[in-house]
C-alpha positions in Angstrom: 67.8 95.6 124.0 64.7 95.3 121.4 65.7 94.1 118.0 65.9 97.2 115.1 66.4 95.1 112.0 65.7 91.4 111.3 66.1 89.9 108.0 64.8 85.9 107.4 66.3 84.4 104.6 65.5 87.7 102.4 66.2 87.3 98.6 65.1 89.2 95.8 64.9 88.0 92.6 64.7 89.4 88.9 63.1 88.0 85.7 66.3 88.3 82.9 64.9 88.1 79.6 67.5 87.8 76.6 65.5 90.5 74.3 62.5 92.8 75.1 60.1 91.3 73.1 60.2 88.3 75.2 58.8 89.8 78.0 55.4 90.7 75.6 55.7 87.3 74.3 55.4 85.2 77.5 52.3 87.8 78.6 50.6 86.8 75.5 52.0 82.9 74.9 51.4 82.4 79.0 54.4 80.4 78.8 57.9 81.7 80.4 60.6 83.2 78.4 63.2 84.5 81.1 65.7 83.2 83.3 66.0 84.1 86.9 68.8 86.5 88.4 68.9 86.4 92.4 70.3 89.5 93.6 70.3 88.3 97.0 69.3 84.8 98.6 68.7 83.9 101.9 69.8 86.8 103.9 69.5 86.9 107.8 70.4 88.4 110.4 69.5 90.7 113.2 70.6 94.1 114.4 69.6 95.2 118.0 68.4 99.3 118.6 71.6 100.9 118.9 73.8 99.0 117.0 75.7 99.8 113.6 76.3 96.9 110.3 78.4 97.4 107.8 78.3 96.0 104.5 81.2 95.5 102.3 81.9 93.6 99.4 82.8 93.9 95.5 80.7 96.1 93.0 77.6 94.0 92.0 77.6 91.9 95.0 74.3 93.3 96.2 75.2 95.8 98.4 72.7 98.2 96.9 69.8 96.1 96.7 70.4 95.1 100.6 69.8 98.8 101.0 67.1 99.3 99.1 65.1 96.0 101.0 66.1 98.1 104.6 65.3 101.3 103.2 61.7 99.9 102.3 62.4 100.8 98.2 61.9 97.3 97.4 60.7 94.4 98.7 62.1 90.8 99.1 60.7 88.2 96.8 61.0 85.6 99.0 61.2 85.7 103.1 61.5 88.9 105.1 62.7 92.3 106.1 62.0 93.8 109.1 62.9 97.6 110.1 61.3 98.9 113.2 61.6 103.0 113.9 61.5 105.7 111.5 63.9 105.7 108.7 66.4 107.9 106.8 67.7 106.9 103.8 70.7 108.4 101.9 71.0 105.9 98.9 72.2 107.1 95.5 73.6 110.7 94.3 70.8 113.3 94.0 68.0 110.9 95.8 64.8 112.7 96.3 65.9 116.0 94.7 64.0 118.2 92.0 66.5 119.3 89.0 64.6 122.1 88.5 63.5 122.9 92.1 66.1 125.4 94.0 67.7 123.9 97.1 65.9 125.8 99.7 62.7 124.8 97.6 63.8 120.8 97.6 64.9 121.1 101.2 61.3 122.0 102.1 59.8 119.4 99.8 62.4 116.6 101.4 61.4 117.6 104.9 57.8 117.1 103.8 58.5 113.5 102.3 59.5 112.6 105.7 56.7 113.9 106.9 57.3 117.3 108.8 54.3 119.4 108.8 54.9 123.1 107.8 55.5 124.7 110.9 58.0 121.6 112.2 59.8 122.4 108.1 60.1 126.2 109.3 62.0 125.5 112.4 63.9 122.8 110.6 64.9 124.5 107.8 67.5 126.9 109.2 69.7 123.3 110.5 69.5 122.6 107.0 70.6 124.8 106.2 73.4 125.3 108.3 74.4 121.7 108.0 75.1 122.0 104.1 76.9 124.7 103.7 75.7 125.9 100.3 75.5 129.8 100.9 73.6 131.7 98.1 73.5 128.3 95.8 70.6 127.5 98.3 68.8 129.8 96.4 70.1 127.8 92.8 68.5 124.9 90.8 69.9 121.8 92.1 70.8 121.6 88.2 73.5 123.8 88.7 75.0 122.3 91.8 77.8 120.0 91.6 77.5 116.1 92.4 79.8 117.1 95.6 77.2 120.1 96.6 74.2 117.7 96.1 75.4 115.2 98.5 75.8 118.1 100.8 72.0 119.1 100.3 70.8 115.7 100.6 72.8 114.4 103.5 71.8 117.5 105.3 67.9 116.9 105.1 68.4 113.3 106.0 70.4 114.2 109.3 68.0 117.0 110.5 65.2 114.4 110.9 66.8 112.3 113.7 66.0 108.9 112.8 65.7 106.2 114.5 67.1 104.0 111.6 70.1 105.4 109.6 71.0 103.6 106.0 73.8 105.2 104.7 75.5 104.7 100.8 79.0 105.0 99.1 77.1 108.6 98.2 79.5 110.3 101.3 82.7 109.1 98.9 81.8 112.5 96.6 82.3 114.7 99.2 85.1 117.1 100.1 87.4 115.5 102.9 85.6 118.6 105.1 82.1 117.6 104.4 83.0 114.1 104.9 84.7 114.8 108.0 82.2 116.6 109.3 79.5 113.8 107.8 81.2 110.9 110.1 81.1 113.1 113.0 77.5 113.1 112.6 76.8 109.8 112.2 79.2 109.2 115.5 76.6 111.4 117.4 73.3 109.9 116.0 74.7 106.4 117.4 75.5 108.2 120.6 72.5 109.5 120.8 70.9 105.6 120.0 70.3 105.1 117.1 70.6 102.2 114.4 73.1 102.6 111.6 73.5 100.8 108.3 76.8 102.1 107.0 77.8 100.6 103.4 81.3 101.8 101.6 84.3 100.6 99.9 86.3 102.8 102.6 87.4 99.8 104.6 89.2 102.1 106.9 85.5 103.5 108.0 83.6 100.5 108.0 86.1 99.3 110.8 86.3 102.3 113.1 82.1 103.4 112.4 80.6 100.1 113.0 80.6 97.5 115.9 79.6 94.5 113.2 79.9 93.9 109.5 78.9 91.4 106.7 80.2 90.4 104.0 78.1 90.1 100.8 79.7 88.0 97.7 77.4 87.2 94.6 74.1 88.2 96.2 74.9 86.1 99.6 76.6 86.3 102.8 79.7 85.6 103.0 80.9 86.7 106.7 78.9 88.0 109.0 80.5 89.2 112.6 82.9 91.7 114.5 83.6 94.5 111.6 87.4 94.0 112.4 87.7 90.0 111.5 85.2 90.5 108.8 86.9 93.1 107.0 90.6 91.8 107.9 89.2 88.5 106.2 87.6 90.5 103.3 91.2 92.2 102.8 92.9 89.3 102.5 90.8 88.1 99.8 91.4 90.6 97.8 94.9 90.7 98.3 94.7 86.8 97.2 93.2 88.0 94.0 95.6 90.8 93.3 98.3 88.5 93.7 98.0 86.2 90.9 100.2 83.2 91.1 102.7 81.5 88.6 102.8 77.7 88.5 106.6 76.5 87.9 106.8 72.6 87.8 109.8 70.4 88.3 110.3 66.7 88.2 110.0 66.1 91.3 108.1 69.5 93.3 106.1 72.1 92.2 106.4 75.8 93.7 104.0 78.6 94.1 104.8 82.2 93.4 103.7 85.5 93.6 103.8 88.2 90.6 103.7 91.0 93.3 106.0 92.0 96.4 104.3 91.0 99.7 105.5 90.9 103.5 107.2 87.6 104.8 108.0 88.8 108.3 107.3 91.7 110.8 109.3 91.2 114.0 110.3 93.5 117.2 113.8 93.0 118.4 115.1 94.0 122.1 112.2 93.4 124.1 112.3 92.6 127.7 110.2 89.5 128.6 106.9 89.8 128.1 104.1 90.3 130.8 101.8 88.2 130.0 101.2 88.2 126.7 103.1 91.4 125.2 106.3 92.5 125.1 107.6 95.5 126.8 109.8 98.2 126.2 111.0 101.2 128.3 110.8 105.1 127.7 114.2 106.0 126.2 115.1 102.2 125.4 116.4 101.1 122.0 113.5 100.3 119.9 113.7 98.2 116.2 111.4 96.8 113.9 112.7 94.4 111.6 110.8 94.0 108.3 111.2 91.2 105.8 109.8 91.0 102.2 109.5 89.6 98.9 109.9 91.3 95.7 108.5 89.3 93.8 111.5 90.1 90.5 109.8 93.9 91.0 112.0 96.7 90.7 113.6 97.6 93.8 113.5 101.4 93.4 109.3 101.0 93.3 109.0 99.0 96.5 109.1 101.3 99.8 108.5 100.1 103.1 105.8 102.1 105.7 105.6 101.9 109.5 102.9 103.4 111.4 102.8 103.1 115.9 99.5 103.1 116.9 98.3 103.4 120.7 95.3 100.9 121.7 92.6 103.8 121.4 93.6 103.6 117.9 95.6 107.3 118.5 98.6 107.0 115.0 101.6 107.8 117.1 104.3 108.6 114.6 104.5 106.6 110.9 107.3 106.7 108.5 108.5 105.1 105.3 111.7 104.5 103.4 109.8 106.9 100.5 109.6 109.6 102.9 112.9 109.5 104.2 114.3 108.4 100.6 115.8 105.1 101.5 116.3 103.1 98.9 116.2 99.4 99.7 118.6 96.7 98.6 118.3 92.9 98.1 119.6 89.9 100.1 121.7 87.7 98.5 118.2 85.6 98.1 116.5 88.4 96.4 114.4 88.8 99.3 114.2 92.3 101.1 115.3 93.6 105.0 115.5 96.3 106.6 114.8 97.5 110.1 113.5 101.2 111.4 115.6 102.1 114.7 114.6 104.4 117.1 117.8 104.8 120.0 115.6 106.4 122.0 112.2 105.4 122.2 110.2 108.5 123.1 106.6 106.8 123.7 105.0 107.1 127.4 103.3 104.4 129.2 100.4 102.1 127.4 99.5 99.3 124.7 100.5 99.6 121.4 100.9 97.9 118.0 102.1 98.5 114.4 100.9 99.2 111.2 103.5 98.0 108.4 102.8 98.5 104.8 104.6 97.6 101.6 103.9 100.5 98.9 105.4 101.6 95.5 107.1 104.6 94.7 104.0 106.8 94.5 102.5 106.2 98.2 99.4 105.6 96.6 99.8 101.9 95.6 99.7 99.1 98.4 101.2 95.6 97.5 100.9 94.2 100.7 99.8 95.2 104.5 100.0 94.1 108.0 97.4 96.1 110.2 97.4 96.3 114.1 100.3 93.4 114.1 103.5 93.2 117.1 101.2 94.4 119.7 103.8 95.7 122.6 103.8 97.8 125.5 105.5 100.7 126.8 106.7 101.5 130.8 108.7 104.9 132.2 110.1 104.8 135.3 108.6 107.6 137.3 105.7 109.9 136.3 108.9 112.9 135.8 109.0 111.9 132.3 105.2 113.4 131.9 101.8 112.2 130.9 100.4 111.4 127.5 101.6 109.5 124.1 105.2 110.7 123.6 108.1 112.6 125.6 108.6 116.4 124.0 111.8 117.9 124.3 111.2 121.2 126.1 112.8 124.0 128.7 110.9 126.3 131.1 111.3 130.0 131.0 110.1 131.6 134.0 109.7 135.6 134.1 111.7 137.2 136.8 109.5 139.5 139.5 
């Protein structure tokens, strides 16, 4: 398969002046009065045609600069950036929109800037309007649009051109939930049709689900490159480590490290049969127990809750529940730790492979102290097909009309 994107030791460097007048003085004196700032350094990777790459990292890591390179809006200061195929980029909110023009006029302009002639523009215009779903607002000046409406229009223009390389930044996060789903569905469809996707987002779930590979940028350099699941997990571990400041407690004979935030210590399955291969086995209707141990780190137990999700290996979330939803207060152990069990007396899952997601959350349900994603894989087997097919058994009855 041919390579769609190739980066070879690419770098972007800017001159940074202490004062604006230093730039003029440098030109007059022909002597340097600046320092160099490397926004990107030694970026090298390849992405095959039809592949998908996620870009993650902290703010200021160089993600936007890399996207501008790939979009052709910026030339590298060193190295090479080669992108083969027709490109379409959605980088910044309102990119390519003229605030005084109406949405309809901007749609025509945007299609023209992407190389369509007047006949093709009129053919594609209905698709843009249908995708954007702006109604009568399409005839209003863009300066009257909300940020979400602007994103709808920009994405609709970029979407209908059917690019060979699609580059998308965090702008989708501004849209409402309906349009976000519609846009993500379109990105999946674009990938299925053989396009190449570069997707930058702080939503790590979307990066993991949408992209085959990921690159983690840190201070303008590649920290990690590879399978998206592995890279995202490593980045999340690093973020969690930073969010848990450590306190050093010294004594005469040893030094211990404690965290200031609650953390998960262990997640275990109880009652499984002997594993077949590497996976423990449960039978449909068998007692199913998940045991979770955690460290409260001195936080109030009223602000700590445990959430558990059962996920099938095709990424379907089968069931999720938490002590917060069930209003179950956690209790402290003698050693100050936390231990809780989720018990399903009759496991309703049908045959398949599953795993757990375990979350330690606060009382608002929004802040995550710690998490274990895709842990404790297990297999469920059912005795006969008479128990049904699908994900789970449901209580039911048949009603037959008499003749």
